C-alpha positions, 0 to 999 in steps of 0.5 A, a space after each residue: 715694076 719688079 726688076 729681080 727676084 732671088 730665093 734663098 733659105 725660104 725667103 724671096 728678095 725682090 728689087 722694085 723700081 718706082 718712078 714718079 713724075 718728080 723722083 725715081 728711086 730703087 728700093 730693095 725688100 729683103 726677107 719677104 717670106 714665100 707663100 705656101 704655093 711657092 714653098 711647095 714648088 720649091 720643095 718639089 724642085 728639090 725633091 724630084 721623085 715627088 711627094 704626097 700632100 701628107 708629106 708636103 704638109 709634114 715637111 713644110 709644116 703647112 696646116 691643115 693638110 687640106 690647105 696643101 691639097 687645095 693649093 696642089 690642085 690649083 697648081 695642077 690646073 695652072 700646069 705647074 705640077 702633075 698629080 698622079 696615083 703612085 707610091 709616095 717615096 715617104 709613105 706606104 701604099 698608093 697615094 696621089 703624088 705631086 711632081 713639078 712639071 719640067 719644061 725644056 
């Protein structure tokens, strides 16, 4: 059972409670690195104008760039981001720009 998660500087701290028939204990895992999908979501939440796959790959140092494309298409299917052809803030010309879906 995960009790809480906190993200700071690219790392997630998770507090986990484990209970068995004999003992109960609470353990805190510190500095669990975020996976690439979480890093992309965090970046897009900080950069509301969006970013293309190339910009995400460079800024987050995710190689190869195709990995960013695969992750972003999956996040789009899950309804977490949108992808649309427009001018990327970090590149010239039209690109497919990823933006975080904001739920109210």
